[in-house]
PASEBA-1860 file (N, C-alpha, C; in nm, 3 decimals):
! residues 69
1> MLTEQLDA> 0.106/-0.137/-0.004/0.033/-0.006/0.017/0.119/0.123/0.013 ~ 0.024/0.251/-0.036/0.133/0.352/-0.052/0.151/0.428/0.094 ~ 0.039/0.377/0.184/0.065/0.459/0.321/0.178/0.396/0.417 ~ 0.183/0.257/0.350/0.275/0.197/0.451/0.397/0.171/0.401 ~ 0.432/0.230/0.236/0.573/0.242/0.179/0.614/0.393/0.246 ~ 0.535/0.513/0.241/0.555/0.660/0.303/0.593/0.624/0.424 ~ 0.531/0.546/0.550/0.547/0.538/0.648/0.684/0.441/0.632 ~ 0.696/0.391/0.574/0.849/0.287/0.614/0.966/0.391/0.570
9> EMRSVQFI> 0.952/0.451/0.427/1.036/0.553/0.391/1.063/0.660/0.503 ~ 0.957/0.710/0.572/0.934/0.817/0.694/1.106/0.770/0.751 ~ 1.003/0.635/0.809/1.116/0.587/0.901/1.261/0.512/0.912 ~ 1.256/0.524/0.779/1.460/0.463/0.700/1.535/0.592/0.742 ~ 1.475/0.711/0.741/1.569/0.824/0.800/1.660/0.830/0.876 ~ 1.812/0.818/0.837/1.871/0.781/0.955/1.954/0.906/1.004 ~ 1.949/0.951/1.133/1.967/1.063/1.240/2.127/1.016/1.242 ~ 2.222/1.126/1.202/2.344/1.074/1.222/2.413/1.236/1.327
17> FMNGPTTD> 2.446/1.162/1.441/2.478/1.299/1.502/2.625/1.278/1.579 ~ 2.673/1.376/1.604/2.796/1.430/1.601/2.830/1.526/1.766 ~ 2.959/1.496/1.828/2.956/1.598/1.881/2.968/1.718/1.866 ~ 2.935/1.830/1.934/2.922/2.024/1.930/3.019/2.068/1.971 ~ 3.018/2.206/1.980/3.182/2.285/1.999/3.190/2.213/2.158 ~ 3.074/2.175/2.252/3.136/2.155/2.383/3.102/1.991/2.371 ~ 3.118/1.923/2.502/3.125/1.779/2.523/2.926/1.778/2.533 ~ 2.881/1.867/2.604/2.713/1.806/2.604/2.647/1.857/2.547
25> VRVIKRLD> 2.687/1.882/2.418/2.593/1.930/2.312/2.616/1.808/2.201 ~ 2.508/1.765/2.099/2.493/1.683/2.036/2.419/1.763/1.963 ~ 2.498/1.754/1.810/2.458/1.779/1.677/2.393/1.719/1.556 ~ 2.288/1.734/1.494/2.236/1.678/1.410/2.303/1.705/1.289 ~ 2.423/1.571/1.229/2.453/1.639/1.075/2.381/1.586/0.979 ~ 2.375/1.711/0.829/2.297/1.664/0.768/2.139/1.742/0.787 ~ 2.126/1.846/0.886/1.961/1.856/0.926/1.899/1.929/0.823 ~ 1.981/2.013/0.702/1.919/2.079/0.620/1.882/1.945/0.518
33> IISKKFAE> 1.908/1.890/0.465/1.853/1.723/0.415/1.728/1.649/0.465 ~ 1.798/1.634/0.586/1.663/1.572/0.684/1.548/1.666/0.704 ~ 1.562/1.787/0.707/1.417/1.853/0.720/1.365/1.891/0.588 ~ 1.409/1.891/0.463/1.389/1.846/0.318/1.302/1.739/0.287 ~ 1.315/1.627/0.355/1.278/1.490/0.330/1.180/1.485/0.407 ~ 1.158/1.557/0.488/1.021/1.553/0.617/0.923/1.653/0.571 ~ 0.955/1.766/0.528/0.889/1.853/0.423/0.837/1.799/0.260 ~ 0.901/1.701/0.243/0.820/1.656/0.152/0.744/1.504/0.170
41> FMLRVQVI> 0.779/1.447/0.300/0.704/1.361/0.309/0.572/1.399/0.384 ~ 0.557/1.556/0.406/0.396/1.633/0.513/0.303/1.648/0.327 ~ 0.423/1.731/0.248/0.365/1.748/0.099/0.286/1.638/0.016 ~ 0.375/1.501/0.076/0.300/1.370/-0.015/0.187/1.318/0.103 ~ 0.171/1.375/0.205/0.065/1.315/0.287/-0.041/1.442/0.319 ~ -0.032/1.527/0.211/-0.084/1.627/0.236/-0.209/1.610/0.072 ~ -0.091/1.579/0.019/-0.154/1.502/-0.150/-0.280/1.369/-0.162 ~ -0.186/1.292/-0.089/-0.288/1.167/-0.046/-0.414/1.174/0.006
49> KVNPYMRN> -0.406/1.276/0.101/-0.521/1.251/0.180/-0.619/1.384/0.117 ~ -0.656/1.427/-0.007/-0.726/1.487/-0.089/-0.783/1.355/-0.153 ~ -0.702/1.271/-0.187/-0.785/1.182/-0.265/-0.877/1.148/-0.214 ~ -1.007/1.097/-0.268/-1.126/1.024/-0.243/-1.089/0.915/-0.228 ~ -1.003/0.846/-0.305/-0.991/0.682/-0.268/-0.887/0.661/-0.157 ~ -0.872/0.743/-0.133/-0.756/0.712/0.029/-0.860/0.722/0.159 ~ -0.971/0.734/0.137/-1.017/0.763/0.267/-1.029/0.674/0.373 ~ -1.005/0.546/0.327/-1.015/0.385/0.438/-0.834/0.421/0.436
57> FFDKLLDI> -0.782/0.497/0.410/-0.658/0.485/0.487/-0.609/0.603/0.565 ~ -0.704/0.733/0.613/-0.730/0.874/0.653/-0.651/0.856/0.782 ~ -0.715/0.733/0.886/-0.668/0.727/0.984/-0.481/0.690/1.036 ~ -0.463/0.645/0.886/-0.291/0.605/0.898/-0.213/0.717/0.851 ~ -0.279/0.818/0.753/-0.218/0.928/0.714/-0.202/1.024/0.827 ~ -0.281/1.017/0.938/-0.270/1.160/1.021/-0.147/1.063/1.068 ~ -0.130/0.970/1.124/-0.039/0.913/1.185/0.129/0.974/1.115 ~ 0.092/0.914/1.036/0.228/0.955/0.975/0.241/1.101/0.942
65> EKTCK> 0.105/1.192/0.964/0.151/1.353/0.951/0.155/1.360/1.098 ~ 0.139/1.294/1.223/0.182/1.361/1.324/0.343/1.281/1.401 ~ 0.373/1.233/1.286/0.499/1.215/1.261/0.621/1.257/1.238 ~ 0.575/1.299/1.113/0.665/1.422/1.046/0.639/1.532/1.088 ~ 0.542/1.625/1.179/0.550/1.687/1.215/0.657/1.696/1.386
END
């Protein structure tokens, strides 16, 4: 299903952490790329939500949207 594929894609995004300027701070590497991916996921969810044939999967789409936010 389309929603399962989108959910799997979203969950496969890997966050890579590195030490920041101090030892107490952890920084996410490539945050710009990750934020672009999640913006794309949000756009895809919004497009799918307006599709009348996807009404049966609306709850799953809301879960995916919540995770993206």
